[in-house]
TINU-540178 format. One record per atom (N, C-alpha, C): residue number from 0; residue in three letters; chain; atom name; x, y, z. Coordinates in Angstrom, 2 decimals. Layout:
<nodes>
<node><pos>NUM</pos><code>ALA</code><unit>A</unit><site>CA</site><east>X</east><north>Y</north><up>Z</up></node>
...
</nodes>
This chain:
<nodes>
<node><pos>0</pos><code>UNK</code><unit>A</unit><site>N</site><east>102.51</east><north>64.27</north><up>158.89</up></node>
<node><pos>0</pos><code>UNK</code><unit>A</unit><site>CA</site><east>101.51</east><north>63.55</north><up>160.12</up></node>
<node><pos>0</pos><code>UNK</code><unit>A</unit><site>C</site><east>100.39</east><north>62.74</north><up>159.53</up></node>
<node><pos>1</pos><code>UNK</code><unit>A</unit><site>N</site><east>99.99</east><north>61.68</north><up>159.81</up></node>
<node><pos>1</pos><code>UNK</code><unit>A</unit><site>CA</site><east>99.30</east><north>60.90</north><up>159.30</up></node>
<node><pos>1</pos><code>UNK</code><unit>A</unit><site>C</site><east>97.90</east><north>61.39</north><up>160.44</up></node>
<node><pos>2</pos><code>UNK</code><unit>A</unit><site>N</site><east>98.12</east><north>61.31</north><up>161.74</up></node>
<node><pos>2</pos><code>UNK</code><unit>A</unit><site>CA</site><east>96.73</east><north>61.54</north><up>162.86</up></node>
<node><pos>2</pos><code>UNK</code><unit>A</unit><site>C</site><east>97.36</east><north>61.74</north><up>164.01</up></node>
<node><pos>3</pos><code>UNK</code><unit>A</unit><site>N</site><east>96.43</east><north>62.08</north><up>164.78</up></node>
<node><pos>3</pos><code>UNK</code><unit>A</unit><site>CA</site><east>96.49</east><north>62.40</north><up>166.24</up></node>
<node><pos>3</pos><code>UNK</code><unit>A</unit><site>C</site><east>96.24</east><north>61.31</north><up>167.12</up></node>
<node><pos>4</pos><code>UNK</code><unit>A</unit><site>N</site><east>97.33</east><north>60.59</north><up>167.87</up></node>
<node><pos>4</pos><code>UNK</code><unit>A</unit><site>CA</site><east>97.36</east><north>59.22</north><up>168.74</up></node>
<node><pos>4</pos><code>UNK</code><unit>A</unit><site>C</site><east>97.05</east><north>59.43</north><up>169.69</up></node>
<node><pos>5</pos><code>UNK</code><unit>A</unit><site>N</site><east>97.41</east><north>60.36</north><up>170.45</up></node>
<node><pos>5</pos><code>UNK</code><unit>A</unit><site>CA</site><east>96.94</east><north>60.72</north><up>172.19</up></node>
<node><pos>5</pos><code>UNK</code><unit>A</unit><site>C</site><east>96.94</east><north>62.04</north><up>172.62</up></node>
<node><pos>6</pos><code>UNK</code><unit>A</unit><site>N</site><east>96.39</east><north>62.33</north><up>173.44</up></node>
<node><pos>6</pos><code>UNK</code><unit>A</unit><site>CA</site><east>96.50</east><north>63.63</north><up>174.03</up></node>
<node><pos>6</pos><code>UNK</code><unit>A</unit><site>C</site><east>96.86</east><north>63.26</north><up>175.66</up></node>
<node><pos>7</pos><code>UNK</code><unit>A</unit><site>N</site><east>97.91</east><north>63.82</north><up>176.25</up></node>
<node><pos>7</pos><code>UNK</code><unit>A</unit><site>CA</site><east>98.25</east><north>63.40</north><up>177.46</up></node>
<node><pos>7</pos><code>UNK</code><unit>A</unit><site>C</site><east>98.02</east><north>64.49</north><up>178.33</up></node>
<node><pos>8</pos><code>UNK</code><unit>A</unit><site>N</site><east>97.18</east><north>64.75</north><up>179.16</up></node>
<node><pos>8</pos><code>UNK</code><unit>A</unit><site>CA</site><east>97.20</east><north>65.73</north><up>180.29</up></node>
<node><pos>8</pos><code>UNK</code><unit>A</unit><site>C</site><east>97.85</east><north>65.80</north><up>181.48</up></node>
<node><pos>9</pos><code>UNK</code><unit>A</unit><site>N</site><east>98.82</east><north>66.62</north><up>182.03</up></node>
<node><pos>9</pos><code>UNK</code><unit>A</unit><site>CA</site><east>99.85</east><north>66.36</north><up>182.78</up></node>
<node><pos>9</pos><code>UNK</code><unit>A</unit><site>C</site><east>98.89</east><north>67.37</north><up>184.02</up></node>
<node><pos>10</pos><code>UNK</code><unit>A</unit><site>N</site><east>98.43</east><north>66.43</north><up>185.28</up></node>
<node><pos>10</pos><code>UNK</code><unit>A</unit><site>CA</site><east>97.87</east><north>66.95</north><up>186.42</up></node>
<node><pos>10</pos><code>UNK</code><unit>A</unit><site>C</site><east>98.32</east><north>66.45</north><up>187.85</up></node>
<node><pos>11</pos><code>UNK</code><unit>A</unit><site>N</site><east>98.20</east><north>67.24</north><up>188.72</up></node>
<node><pos>11</pos><code>UNK</code><unit>A</unit><site>CA</site><east>98.35</east><north>67.07</north><up>190.00</up></node>
<node><pos>11</pos><code>UNK</code><unit>A</unit><site>C</site><east>97.23</east><north>66.66</north><up>190.61</up></node>
<node><pos>12</pos><code>UNK</code><unit>A</unit><site>N</site><east>96.27</east><north>66.55</north><up>190.04</up></node>
<node><pos>12</pos><code>UNK</code><unit>A</unit><site>CA</site><east>94.71</east><north>65.73</north><up>190.86</up></node>
<node><pos>12</pos><code>UNK</code><unit>A</unit><site>C</site><east>94.51</east><north>65.28</north><up>189.95</up></node>
<node><pos>13</pos><code>UNK</code><unit>A</unit><site>N</site><east>94.79</east><north>64.01</north><up>189.68</up></node>
<node><pos>13</pos><code>UNK</code><unit>A</unit><site>CA</site><east>94.32</east><north>63.19</north><up>188.64</up></node>
<node><pos>13</pos><code>UNK</code><unit>A</unit><site>C</site><east>93.31</east><north>62.35</north><up>189.42</up></node>
<node><pos>14</pos><code>UNK</code><unit>A</unit><site>N</site><east>92.78</east><north>62.18</north><up>190.47</up></node>
<node><pos>14</pos><code>UNK</code><unit>A</unit><site>CA</site><east>91.47</east><north>61.66</north><up>190.87</up></node>
<node><pos>14</pos><code>UNK</code><unit>A</unit><site>C</site><east>90.64</east><north>62.58</north><up>190.71</up></node>
<node><pos>15</pos><code>UNK</code><unit>A</unit><site>N</site><east>90.44</east><north>64.12</north><up>190.66</up></node>
<node><pos>15</pos><code>UNK</code><unit>A</unit><site>CA</site><east>89.78</east><north>64.59</north><up>190.38</up></node>
<node><pos>15</pos><code>UNK</code><unit>A</unit><site>C</site><east>89.50</east><north>64.77</north><up>188.81</up></node>
<node><pos>16</pos><code>UNK</code><unit>A</unit><site>N</site><east>90.59</east><north>64.55</north><up>188.17</up></node>
<node><pos>16</pos><code>UNK</code><unit>A</unit><site>CA</site><east>90.33</east><north>64.97</north><up>186.57</up></node>
<node><pos>16</pos><code>UNK</code><unit>A</unit><site>C</site><east>89.72</east><north>63.50</north><up>186.01</up></node>
<node><pos>17</pos><code>UNK</code><unit>A</unit><site>N</site><east>90.16</east><north>62.35</north><up>186.91</up></node>
<node><pos>17</pos><code>UNK</code><unit>A</unit><site>CA</site><east>89.79</east><north>61.01</north><up>186.11</up></node>
<node><pos>17</pos><code>UNK</code><unit>A</unit><site>C</site><east>88.05</east><north>60.96</north><up>186.55</up></node>
<node><pos>18</pos><code>UNK</code><unit>A</unit><site>N</site><east>87.48</east><north>61.59</north><up>187.77</up></node>
<node><pos>18</pos><code>UNK</code><unit>A</unit><site>CA</site><east>86.07</east><north>61.57</north><up>187.66</up></node>
<node><pos>18</pos><code>UNK</code><unit>A</unit><site>C</site><east>85.76</east><north>62.31</north><up>186.65</up></node>
<node><pos>19</pos><code>UNK</code><unit>A</unit><site>N</site><east>85.87</east><north>63.51</north><up>186.70</up></node>
<node><pos>19</pos><code>UNK</code><unit>A</unit><site>CA</site><east>85.50</east><north>64.52</north><up>185.58</up></node>
<node><pos>19</pos><code>UNK</code><unit>A</unit><site>C</site><east>85.27</east><north>63.92</north><up>184.09</up></node>
<node><pos>20</pos><code>UNK</code><unit>A</unit><site>N</site><east>86.35</east><north>62.78</north><up>183.54</up></node>
<node><pos>20</pos><code>UNK</code><unit>A</unit><site>CA</site><east>86.09</east><north>62.78</north><up>182.62</up></node>
<node><pos>20</pos><code>UNK</code><unit>A</unit><site>C</site><east>85.55</east><north>61.26</north><up>182.46</up></node>
<node><pos>21</pos><code>UNK</code><unit>A</unit><site>N</site><east>85.44</east><north>60.54</north><up>183.59</up></node>
<node><pos>21</pos><code>UNK</code><unit>A</unit><site>CA</site><east>84.33</east><north>59.24</north><up>183.63</up></node>
<node><pos>21</pos><code>UNK</code><unit>A</unit><site>C</site><east>82.99</east><north>59.76</north><up>184.15</up></node>
<node><pos>22</pos><code>UNK</code><unit>A</unit><site>N</site><east>82.90</east><north>60.62</north><up>185.43</up></node>
<node><pos>22</pos><code>UNK</code><unit>A</unit><site>CA</site><east>81.47</east><north>60.65</north><up>185.75</up></node>
<node><pos>22</pos><code>UNK</code><unit>A</unit><site>C</site><east>80.74</east><north>61.88</north><up>184.99</up></node>
<node><pos>23</pos><code>UNK</code><unit>A</unit><site>N</site><east>81.67</east><north>62.69</north><up>184.49</up></node>
<node><pos>23</pos><code>UNK</code><unit>A</unit><site>CA</site><east>80.65</east><north>63.82</north><up>183.73</up></node>
<node><pos>23</pos><code>UNK</code><unit>A</unit><site>C</site><east>80.78</east><north>63.32</north><up>182.20</up></node>
<node><pos>24</pos><code>UNK</code><unit>A</unit><site>N</site><east>81.76</east><north>63.43</north><up>181.54</up></node>
<node><pos>24</pos><code>UNK</code><unit>A</unit><site>CA</site><east>81.62</east><north>63.12</north><up>180.33</up></node>
<node><pos>24</pos><code>UNK</code><unit>A</unit><site>C</site><east>81.63</east><north>61.54</north><up>179.73</up></node>
<node><pos>25</pos><code>UNK</code><unit>A</unit><site>N</site><east>81.35</east><north>60.40</north><up>180.78</up></node>
<node><pos>25</pos><code>UNK</code><unit>A</unit><site>CA</site><east>81.10</east><north>59.41</north><up>180.50</up></node>
<node><pos>25</pos><code>UNK</code><unit>A</unit><site>C</site><east>82.00</east><north>58.75</north><up>179.99</up></node>
<node><pos>26</pos><code>UNK</code><unit>A</unit><site>N</site><east>83.37</east><north>58.72</north><up>180.12</up></node>
<node><pos>26</pos><code>UNK</code><unit>A</unit><site>CA</site><east>84.13</east><north>57.89</north><up>179.08</up></node>
<node><pos>26</pos><code>UNK</code><unit>A</unit><site>C</site><east>84.79</east><north>56.47</north><up>180.27</up></node>
<node><pos>27</pos><code>UNK</code><unit>A</unit><site>N</site><east>84.75</east><north>55.56</north><up>179.40</up></node>
<node><pos>27</pos><code>UNK</code><unit>A</unit><site>CA</site><east>85.24</east><north>54.35</north><up>180.48</up></node>
<node><pos>27</pos><code>UNK</code><unit>A</unit><site>C</site><east>86.81</east><north>54.36</north><up>180.68</up></node>
<node><pos>28</pos><code>UNK</code><unit>A</unit><site>N</site><east>87.40</east><north>53.80</north><up>181.92</up></node>
<node><pos>28</pos><code>UNK</code><unit>A</unit><site>CA</site><east>88.72</east><north>54.37</north><up>182.50</up></node>
<node><pos>28</pos><code>UNK</code><unit>A</unit><site>C</site><east>89.19</east><north>53.16</north><up>181.76</up></node>
<node><pos>29</pos><code>UNK</code><unit>A</unit><site>N</site><east>90.08</east><north>52.87</north><up>181.13</up></node>
<node><pos>29</pos><code>UNK</code><unit>A</unit><site>CA</site><east>91.09</east><north>51.82</north><up>180.73</up></node>
<node><pos>29</pos><code>UNK</code><unit>A</unit><site>C</site><east>92.22</east><north>51.50</north><up>181.87</up></node>
<node><pos>30</pos><code>UNK</code><unit>A</unit><site>N</site><east>93.32</east><north>51.93</north><up>181.60</up></node>
<node><pos>30</pos><code>UNK</code><unit>A</unit><site>CA</site><east>94.30</east><north>51.78</north><up>182.75</up></node>
<node><pos>30</pos><code>UNK</code><unit>A</unit><site>C</site><east>94.37</east><north>52.96</north><up>183.48</up></node>
<node><pos>31</pos><code>UNK</code><unit>A</unit><site>N</site><east>94.50</east><north>52.20</north><up>184.41</up></node>
<node><pos>31</pos><code>UNK</code><unit>A</unit><site>CA</site><east>94.12</east><north>53.06</north><up>185.94</up></node>
<node><pos>31</pos><code>UNK</code><unit>A</unit><site>C</site><east>95.29</east><north>52.87</north><up>187.01</up></node>
<node><pos>32</pos><code>UNK</code><unit>A</unit><site>N</site><east>96.17</east><north>53.61</north><up>187.36</up></node>
<node><pos>32</pos><code>UNK</code><unit>A</unit><site>CA</site><east>97.04</east><north>53.53</north><up>188.01</up></node>
<node><pos>32</pos><code>UNK</code><unit>A</unit><site>C</site><east>97.37</east><north>55.11</north><up>188.99</up></node>
<node><pos>33</pos><code>UNK</code><unit>A</unit><site>N</site><east>97.79</east><north>55.04</north><up>190.00</up></node>
<node><pos>33</pos><code>UNK</code><unit>A</unit><site>CA</site><east>98.18</east><north>56.04</north><up>190.66</up></node>
<node><pos>33</pos><code>UNK</code><unit>A</unit><site>C</site><east>98.62</east><north>57.48</north><up>189.68</up></node>
<node><pos>34</pos><code>UNK</code><unit>A</unit><site>N</site><east>99.76</east><north>57.13</north><up>188.72</up></node>
<node><pos>34</pos><code>UNK</code><unit>A</unit><site>CA</site><east>100.06</east><north>57.99</north><up>188.00</up></node>
<node><pos>34</pos><code>UNK</code><unit>A</unit><site>C</site><east>100.05</east><north>58.21</north><up>186.44</up></node>
<node><pos>35</pos><code>UNK</code><unit>A</unit><site>N</site><east>98.82</east><north>57.29</north><up>186.19</up></node>
<node><pos>35</pos><code>UNK</code><unit>A</unit><site>CA</site><east>98.91</east><north>57.17</north><up>184.76</up></node>
<node><pos>35</pos><code>UNK</code><unit>A</unit><site>C</site><east>97.24</east><north>56.68</north><up>184.60</up></node>
<node><pos>36</pos><code>UNK</code><unit>A</unit><site>N</site><east>96.02</east><north>57.34</north><up>183.45</up></node>
<node><pos>36</pos><code>UNK</code><unit>A</unit><site>CA</site><east>95.14</east><north>56.74</north><up>183.80</up></node>
<node><pos>36</pos><code>UNK</code><unit>A</unit><site>C</site><east>94.65</east><north>57.35</north><up>182.37</up></node>
<node><pos>37</pos><code>UNK</code><unit>A</unit><site>N</site><east>94.26</east><north>56.13</north><up>181.63</up></node>
<node><pos>37</pos><code>UNK</code><unit>A</unit><site>CA</site><east>93.82</east><north>56.26</north><up>180.29</up></node>
<node><pos>37</pos><code>UNK</code><unit>A</unit><site>C</site><east>92.60</east><north>56.13</north><up>180.21</up></node>
<node><pos>38</pos><code>UNK</code><unit>A</unit><site>N</site><east>91.57</east><north>56.28</north><up>178.86</up></node>
<node><pos>38</pos><code>UNK</code><unit>A</unit><site>CA</site><east>90.39</east><north>56.08</north><up>178.95</up></node>
<node><pos>38</pos><code>UNK</code><unit>A</unit><site>C</site><east>90.12</east><north>55.50</north><up>177.56</up></node>
<node><pos>39</pos><code>UNK</code><unit>A</unit><site>N</site><east>89.06</east><north>55.13</north><up>177.16</up></node>
<node><pos>39</pos><code>UNK</code><unit>A</unit><site>CA</site><east>88.44</east><north>54.48</north><up>175.96</up></node>
<node><pos>39</pos><code>UNK</code><unit>A</unit><site>C</site><east>87.51</east><north>55.42</north><up>175.19</up></node>
<node><pos>40</pos><code>UNK</code><unit>A</unit><site>N</site><east>88.31</east><north>55.52</north><up>173.95</up></node>
<node><pos>40</pos><code>UNK</code><unit>A</unit><site>CA</site><east>87.71</east><north>56.52</north><up>173.47</up></node>
<node><pos>40</pos><code>UNK</code><unit>A</unit><site>C</site><east>87.58</east><north>56.03</north><up>172.04</up></node>
<node><pos>41</pos><code>UNK</code><unit>A</unit><site>N</site><east>86.61</east><north>56.40</north><up>171.01</up></node>
<node><pos>41</pos><code>UNK</code><unit>A</unit><site>CA</site><east>86.83</east><north>55.88</north><up>169.65</up></node>
<node><pos>41</pos><code>UNK</code><unit>A</unit><site>C</site><east>87.46</east><north>56.62</north><up>168.67</up></node>
<node><pos>42</pos><code>UNK</code><unit>A</unit><site>N</site><east>88.36</east><north>57.51</north><up>169.17</up></node>
<node><pos>42</pos><code>UNK</code><unit>A</unit><site>CA</site><east>89.23</east><north>58.19</north><up>168.30</up></node>
<node><pos>42</pos><code>UNK</code><unit>A</unit><site>C</site><east>90.74</east><north>58.24</north><up>168.97</up></node>
<node><pos>43</pos><code>UNK</code><unit>A</unit><site>N</site><east>91.29</east><north>59.44</north><up>168.98</up></node>
<node><pos>43</pos><code>UNK</code><unit>A</unit><site>CA</site><east>92.83</east><north>59.65</north><up>169.54</up></node>
<node><pos>43</pos><code>UNK</code><unit>A</unit><site>C</site><east>92.76</east><north>59.40</north><up>171.00</up></node>
<node><pos>44</pos><code>UNK</code><unit>A</unit><site>N</site><east>93.55</east><north>58.67</north><up>171.60</up></node>
<node><pos>44</pos><code>UNK</code><unit>A</unit><site>CA</site><east>93.43</east><north>58.33</north><up>172.96</up></node>
<node><pos>44</pos><code>UNK</code><unit>A</unit><site>C</site><east>93.55</east><north>59.39</north><up>173.84</up></node>
<node><pos>45</pos><code>UNK</code><unit>A</unit><site>N</site><east>93.17</east><north>59.53</north><up>175.14</up></node>
<node><pos>45</pos><code>UNK</code><unit>A</unit><site>CA</site><east>93.19</east><north>60.25</north><up>176.06</up></node>
<node><pos>45</pos><code>UNK</code><unit>A</unit><site>C</site><east>93.87</east><north>59.89</north><up>177.33</up></node>
<node><pos>46</pos><code>UNK</code><unit>A</unit><site>N</site><east>94.48</east><north>60.27</north><up>178.05</up></node>
<node><pos>46</pos><code>UNK</code><unit>A</unit><site>CA</site><east>95.35</east><north>60.09</north><up>178.91</up></node>
<node><pos>46</pos><code>UNK</code><unit>A</unit><site>C</site><east>95.40</east><north>61.19</north><up>180.17</up></node>
<node><pos>47</pos><code>UNK</code><unit>A</unit><site>N</site><east>95.79</east><north>60.64</north><up>181.48</up></node>
<node><pos>47</pos><code>UNK</code><unit>A</unit><site>CA</site><east>96.37</east><north>61.85</north><up>182.24</up></node>
<node><pos>47</pos><code>UNK</code><unit>A</unit><site>C</site><east>97.34</east><north>61.12</north><up>182.95</up></node>
<node><pos>48</pos><code>UNK</code><unit>A</unit><site>N</site><east>98.54</east><north>62.14</north><up>183.14</up></node>
<node><pos>48</pos><code>UNK</code><unit>A</unit><site>CA</site><east>99.77</east><north>61.76</north><up>183.70</up></node>
<node><pos>48</pos><code>UNK</code><unit>A</unit><site>C</site><east>100.07</east><north>62.69</north><up>185.15</up></node>
<node><pos>49</pos><code>UNK</code><unit>A</unit><site>N</site><east>100.12</east><north>61.73</north><up>186.37</up></node>
<node><pos>49</pos><code>UNK</code><unit>A</unit><site>CA</site><east>100.29</east><north>62.39</north><up>187.44</up></node>
<node><pos>49</pos><code>UNK</code><unit>A</unit><site>C</site><east>101.75</east><north>63.35</north><up>187.52</up></node>
<node><pos>50</pos><code>UNK</code><unit>A</unit><site>N</site><east>101.71</east><north>64.59</north><up>188.15</up></node>
<node><pos>50</pos><code>UNK</code><unit>A</unit><site>CA</site><east>103.02</east><north>65.07</north><up>188.69</up></node>
<node><pos>50</pos><code>UNK</code><unit>A</unit><site>C</site><east>102.65</east><north>66.06</north><up>189.71</up></node>
<node><pos>51</pos><code>UNK</code><unit>A</unit><site>N</site><east>103.76</east><north>66.24</north><up>190.28</up></node>
<node><pos>51</pos><code>UNK</code><unit>A</unit><site>CA</site><east>103.97</east><north>67.01</north><up>191.42</up></node>
<node><pos>51</pos><code>UNK</code><unit>A</unit><site>C</site><east>103.17</east><north>68.06</north><up>191.48</up></node>
<node><pos>52</pos><code>UNK</code><unit>A</unit><site>N</site><east>102.59</east><north>68.45</north><up>192.85</up></node>
<node><pos>52</pos><code>UNK</code><unit>A</unit><site>CA</site><east>101.96</east><north>70.03</north><up>192.60</up></node>
<node><pos>52</pos><code>UNK</code><unit>A</unit><site>C</site><east>103.24</east><north>71.07</north><up>192.82</up></node>
<node><pos>53</pos><code>UNK</code><unit>A</unit><site>N</site><east>102.67</east><north>72.10</north><up>191.77</up></node>
<node><pos>53</pos><code>UNK</code><unit>A</unit><site>CA</site><east>103.90</east><north>73.16</north><up>191.68</up></node>
<node><pos>53</pos><code>UNK</code><unit>A</unit><site>C</site><east>104.69</east><north>72.72</north><up>190.49</up></node>
<node><pos>54</pos><code>UNK</code><unit>A</unit><site>N</site><east>104.59</east><north>71.92</north><up>189.84</up></node>
<node><pos>54</pos><code>UNK</code><unit>A</unit><site>CA</site><east>105.03</east><north>71.67</north><up>188.13</up></node>
<node><pos>54</pos><code>UNK</code><unit>A</unit><site>C</site><east>104.32</east><north>72.11</north><up>187.45</up></node>
<node><pos>55</pos><code>UNK</code><unit>A</unit><site>N</site><east>104.84</east><north>72.81</north><up>186.40</up></node>
<node><pos>55</pos><code>UNK</code><unit>A</unit><site>CA</site><east>104.04</east><north>73.35</north><up>185.31</up></node>
<node><pos>55</pos><code>UNK</code><unit>A</unit><site>C</site><east>103.14</east><north>72.02</north><up>184.61</up></node>
<node><pos>56</pos><code>UNK</code><unit>A</unit><site>N</site><east>102.00</east><north>72.26</north><up>184.39</up></node>
<node><pos>56</pos><code>UNK</code><unit>A</unit><site>CA</site><east>101.07</east><north>71.48</north><up>183.97</up></node>
<node><pos>56</pos><code>UNK</code><unit>A</unit><site>C</site><east>100.87</east><north>71.78</north><up>182.53</up></node>
<node><pos>57</pos><code>UNK</code><unit>A</unit><site>N</site><east>100.41</east><north>70.81</north><up>181.80</up></node>
<node><pos>57</pos><code>UNK</code><unit>A</unit><site>CA</site><east>100.35</east><north>71.26</north><up>179.97</up></node>
<node><pos>57</pos><code>UNK</code><unit>A</unit><site>C</site><east>99.58</east><north>70.06</north><up>179.78</up></node>
<node><pos>58</pos><code>UNK</code><unit>A</unit><site>N</site><east>99.81</east><north>70.09</north><up>178.18</up></node>
<node><pos>58</pos><code>UNK</code><unit>A</unit><site>CA</site><east>99.16</east><north>68.90</north><up>177.64</up></node>
<node><pos>58</pos><code>UNK</code><unit>A</unit><site>C</site><east>100.24</east><north>68.55</north><up>176.44</up></node>
<node><pos>59</pos><code>UNK</code><unit>A</unit><site>N</site><east>100.27</east><north>67.34</north><up>176.25</up></node>
<node><pos>59</pos><code>UNK</code><unit>A</unit><site>CA</site><east>101.18</east><north>66.69</north><up>174.85</up></node>
<node><pos>59</pos><code>UNK</code><unit>A</unit><site>C</site><east>100.41</east><north>66.07</north><up>174.04</up></node>
<node><pos>60</pos><code>UNK</code><unit>A</unit><site>N</site><east>100.67</east><north>66.54</north><up>172.73</up></node>
<node><pos>60</pos><code>UNK</code><unit>A</unit><site>CA</site><east>100.00</east><north>65.59</north><up>171.62</up></node>
<node><pos>60</pos><code>UNK</code><unit>A</unit><site>C</site><east>100.93</east><north>65.00</north><up>170.85</up></node>
<node><pos>61</pos><code>UNK</code><unit>A</unit><site>N</site><east>100.35</east><north>63.74</north><up>171.01</up></node>
<node><pos>61</pos><code>UNK</code><unit>A</unit><site>CA</site><east>101.68</east><north>62.63</north><up>170.18</up></node>
<node><pos>61</pos><code>UNK</code><unit>A</unit><site>C</site><east>100.73</east><north>62.49</north><up>168.95</up></node>
<node><pos>62</pos><code>UNK</code><unit>A</unit><site>N</site><east>101.68</east><north>62.50</north><up>167.76</up></node>
<node><pos>62</pos><code>UNK</code><unit>A</unit><site>CA</site><east>101.06</east><north>62.06</north><up>166.56</up></node>
<node><pos>62</pos><code>UNK</code><unit>A</unit><site>C</site><east>101.79</east><north>61.20</north><up>165.89</up></node>
<node><pos>63</pos><code>UNK</code><unit>A</unit><site>N</site><east>100.73</east><north>60.27</north><up>164.84</up></node>
<node><pos>63</pos><code>UNK</code><unit>A</unit><site>CA</site><east>101.64</east><north>59.42</north><up>164.28</up></node>
<node><pos>63</pos><code>UNK</code><unit>A</unit><site>C</site><east>102.19</east><north>59.84</north><up>162.69</up></node>
<node><pos>64</pos><code>UNK</code><unit>A</unit><site>N</site><east>102.98</east><north>59.60</north><up>162.46</up></node>
<node><pos>64</pos><code>UNK</code><unit>A</unit><site>CA</site><east>104.09</east><north>59.97</north><up>161.58</up></node>
<node><pos>64</pos><code>UNK</code><unit>A</unit><site>C</site><east>104.81</east><north>58.95</north><up>160.65</up></node>
<node><pos>65</pos><code>UNK</code><unit>A</unit><site>N</site><east>104.65</east><north>58.66</north><up>158.93</up></node>
<node><pos>65</pos><code>UNK</code><unit>A</unit><site>CA</site><east>105.38</east><north>57.92</north><up>158.29</up></node>
<node><pos>65</pos><code>UNK</code><unit>A</unit><site>C</site><east>106.52</east><north>58.10</north><up>158.36</up></node>
<node><pos>66</pos><code>UNK</code><unit>A</unit><site>N</site><east>107.31</east><north>59.30</north><up>158.57</up></node>
<node><pos>66</pos><code>UNK</code><unit>A</unit><site>CA</site><east>108.33</east><north>59.59</north><up>158.45</up></node>
<node><pos>66</pos><code>UNK</code><unit>A</unit><site>C</site><east>108.73</east><north>60.88</north><up>159.16</up></node>
<node><pos>67</pos><code>UNK</code><unit>A</unit><site>N</site><east>108.89</east><north>60.44</north><up>160.13</up></node>
<node><pos>67</pos><code>UNK</code><unit>A</unit><site>CA</site><east>109.17</east><north>61.27</north><up>161.69</up></node>
<node><pos>67</pos><code>UNK</code><unit>A</unit><site>C</site><east>110.56</east><north>62.34</north><up>161.07</up></node>
<node><pos>68</pos><code>UNK</code><unit>A</unit><site>N</site><east>111.43</east><north>61.99</north><up>160.46</up></node>
<node><pos>68</pos><code>UNK</code><unit>A</unit><site>CA</site><east>112.51</east><north>63.19</north><up>160.13</up></node>
<node><pos>68</pos><code>UNK</code><unit>A</unit><site>C</site><east>111.93</east><north>64.20</north><up>159.36</up></node>
<node><pos>69</pos><code>UNK</code><unit>A</unit><site>N</site><east>111.26</east><north>63.64</north><up>158.01</up></node>
<node><pos>69</pos><code>UNK</code><unit>A</unit><site>CA</site><east>110.55</east><north>64.73</north><up>157.37</up></node>
<node><pos>69</pos><code>UNK</code><unit>A</unit><site>C</site><east>109.61</east><north>65.57</north><up>157.98</up></node>
<node><pos>70</pos><code>UNK</code><unit>A</unit><site>N</site><east>108.72</east><north>64.97</north><up>159.06</up></node>
<node><pos>70</pos><code>UNK</code><unit>A</unit><site>CA</site><east>107.90</east><north>65.58</north><up>159.67</up></node>
<node><pos>70</pos><code>UNK</code><unit>A</unit><site>C</site><east>108.29</east><north>66.46</north><up>160.19</up></node>
<node><pos>71</pos><code>UNK</code><unit>A</unit><site>N</site><east>109.66</east><north>66.42</north><up>161.22</up></node>
<node><pos>71</pos><code>UNK</code><unit>A</unit><site>CA</site><east>110.08</east><north>67.24</north><up>162.25</up></node>
<node><pos>71</pos><code>UNK</code><unit>A</unit><site>C</site><east>110.93</east><north>68.46</north><up>161.14</up></node>
<node><pos>72</pos><code>UNK</code><unit>A</unit><site>N</site><east>111.38</east><north>67.94</north><up>159.91</up></node>
<node><pos>72</pos><code>UNK</code><unit>A</unit><site>CA</site><east>111.99</east><north>69.13</north><up>159.15</up></node>
<node><pos>72</pos><code>UNK</code><unit>A</unit><site>C</site><east>110.95</east><north>70.13</north><up>158.81</up></node>
<node><pos>73</pos><code>UNK</code><unit>A</unit><site>N</site><east>109.71</east><north>69.50</north><up>158.41</up></node>
<node><pos>73</pos><code>UNK</code><unit>A</unit><site>CA</site><east>108.71</east><north>70.57</north><up>158.05</up></node>
<node><pos>73</pos><code>UNK</code><unit>A</unit><site>C</site><east>108.10</east><north>71.50</north><up>159.43</up></node>
<node><pos>74</pos><code>UNK</code><unit>A</unit><site>N</site><east>107.84</east><north>70.92</north><up>160.29</up></node>
<node><pos>74</pos><code>UNK</code><unit>A</unit><site>CA</site><east>107.59</east><north>71.62</north><up>161.78</up></node>
<node><pos>74</pos><code>UNK</code><unit>A</unit><site>C</site><east>108.66</east><north>72.55</north><up>161.79</up></node>
<node><pos>75</pos><code>UNK</code><unit>A</unit><site>N</site><east>110.00</east><north>72.05</north><up>161.92</up></node>
<node><pos>75</pos><code>UNK</code><unit>A</unit><site>CA</site><east>110.96</east><north>73.59</north><up>162.20</up></node>
<node><pos>75</pos><code>UNK</code><unit>A</unit><site>C</site><east>111.30</east><north>74.64</north><up>161.50</up></node>
<node><pos>76</pos><code>UNK</code><unit>A</unit><site>N</site><east>110.70</east><north>74.02</north><up>160.22</up></node>
<node><pos>76</pos><code>UNK</code><unit>A</unit><site>CA</site><east>111.14</east><north>75.24</north><up>159.11</up></node>
<node><pos>76</pos><code>UNK</code><unit>A</unit><site>C</site><east>109.80</east><north>75.85</north><up>159.16</up></node>
<node><pos>77</pos><code>UNK</code><unit>A</unit><site>N</site><east>108.58</east><north>75.60</north><up>159.47</up></node>
<node><pos>77</pos><code>UNK</code><unit>A</unit><site>CA</site><east>107.30</east><north>76.42</north><up>159.73</up></node>
<node><pos>77</pos><code>UNK</code><unit>A</unit><site>C</site><east>107.33</east><north>77.19</north><up>160.86</up></node>
<node><pos>78</pos><code>UNK</code><unit>A</unit><site>N</site><east>108.33</east><north>77.16</north><up>161.61</up></node>
<node><pos>78</pos><code>UNK</code><unit>A</unit><site>CA</site><east>108.15</east><north>77.86</north><up>163.02</up></node>
<node><pos>78</pos><code>UNK</code><unit>A</unit><site>C</site><east>108.55</east><north>79.36</north><up>162.72</up></node>
</nodes>
């Protein structure tokens, strides 16, 4: 792995989450739609993805890799 590219938070409360990251943490909103919001950061990107209430929420980490197959082999064997 080279670096973390994006952190995506799955949320059923996208407007409340957007207000927190913008109003409390001071991050500038980039793309803003009812289903996807991302923020301007100096490092890895941060985004919110809307999911239906009752859907399992979580976080997805997206990494950059020069050799995806090799990275997957290393991760699989380490698990």
